[in-house]
Structures are given as structure tokens and as C-alpha cells.
C-alpha positions as CSV (number, residue, x, y, z in Angstrom):
1,M,133.6,51.7,113.9
2,S,133.0,52.3,110.6
3,T,130.9,49.8,108.8
4,I,132.3,47.7,105.5
5,E,130.4,50.3,103.0
6,E,131.6,53.1,104.7
7,L,135.2,52.0,104.5
8,T,134.4,51.2,101.0
9,Q,133.3,54.5,100.2
10,K,136.6,56.4,102.2
11,I,138.9,54.6,100.3
12,E,137.5,54.9,96.8
13,S,137.2,58.6,97.7
14,S,141.4,58.1,98.6
15,L,141.8,56.6,95.7
16,D,140.1,59.3,93.3
17,S,143.0,61.1,94.8
18,I,145.8,59.2,92.6
19,R,143.5,57.8,89.6
20,P,144.5,60.2,87.3
21,Y,147.7,60.0,87.5
22,L,147.3,55.9,87.1
23,K,144.7,56.8,84.0
24,A,147.0,59.3,82.7
25,D,149.5,55.8,81.8
26,G,146.2,53.6,80.9
27,G,145.5,52.1,84.4
28,N,143.5,52.4,87.4
29,V,142.5,50.2,90.5
30,K,139.5,49.0,92.0
31,V,138.8,47.8,95.4
32,S,137.7,44.1,95.2
33,H,136.9,43.3,98.9
34,V,137.2,44.9,102.2
35,S,137.1,42.5,104.5
36,D,135.3,42.4,108.4
37,D,138.7,42.7,109.8
38,H,139.5,46.0,107.6
39,V,141.7,44.4,105.3
40,V,141.3,45.7,101.5
41,Q,142.4,43.5,98.4
42,L,142.9,45.7,95.4
43,E,142.9,45.1,91.9
44,F,144.8,46.4,89.2
45,V,143.7,47.3,85.5
46,G,144.5,48.0,82.8
47,A,148.1,48.9,81.9
48,C,148.2,48.8,85.9
49,G,147.8,44.8,85.6
50,N,150.7,44.1,84.0
51,C,153.2,47.0,84.3
52,S,157.0,46.2,85.9
53,M,156.2,49.8,87.7
54,S,153.3,48.2,89.3
55,T,154.9,47.2,92.8
56,M,156.4,50.7,93.4
57,T,153.1,52.6,92.3
58,F,151.4,50.5,94.3
59,K,154.1,50.9,97.4
60,A,154.1,55.0,97.2
61,G,150.8,56.0,95.7
62,V,147.9,53.7,96.4
63,E,148.8,52.5,99.8
64,A,150.3,55.2,100.8
65,A,147.1,57.4,100.0
66,I,144.6,54.7,101.7
67,K,147.0,54.7,104.7
68,R,146.8,58.3,105.2
69,D,142.4,58.7,104.3
70,V,141.3,55.8,105.8
71,P,143.8,54.7,108.9
72,E,141.5,52.4,109.9
73,I,142.7,49.8,107.0
74,K,145.0,47.0,108.5
75,A,146.3,45.4,105.1
76,I,146.4,46.6,101.7
77,E,147.2,43.5,99.2
78,V,147.0,43.7,95.4
79,I,145.1,40.6,94.0
80,N,147.1,40.7,90.8
81,L,150.5,42.5,91.3
82,T,152.4,41.2,88.6
83,P,156.0,40.3,90.4
84,V,159.1,41.8,89.6
85,N,161.8,40.1,87.5
86,H,165.1,41.6,87.9
């Protein structure tokens, strides 16, 4: 069983694989909290914090990378995800 610190390092490593794409658009993502029951809270920063495409970026990029690289994680939440208004 991984410690919270080990999980956080794995998540950061996973996020590093997609950060260049986020930074290219003026944004980034940071790990806000990892709970004892393996739920990760992320925060989009920079342009990603208020971009209407953040939900898609999260699902297709961030969430997919973490689930692939850190299977111990049970859920991923973004604490500042902007709701999409159609």
C-alpha cells in the first residue's frame, strides 16, 4: 500500500507528462490534496482555471493520465473547475 507522499509523487510524475500541453495554453494543474482514501483534489491554475475547455482537458488528459499511471487512486476531483454553459 502506498503512502500519501508516494501517491502524491506518482501523481506529480503523471501530471508532468501532460503539463507541457497545459503550459502551452498558459495554464497548469497542481495537486491540492490527497486523502487517506485515495481521492485526489486538483486545482487548475493560470488560463486553465477559467477556460471553457477545462472540463474536456480534465477528462481527456489529466484524469486519463492519472488513472493510467496511478491506479491506486479511487477518484479525482478538480476544486475549481469552471462549469460549462451551453
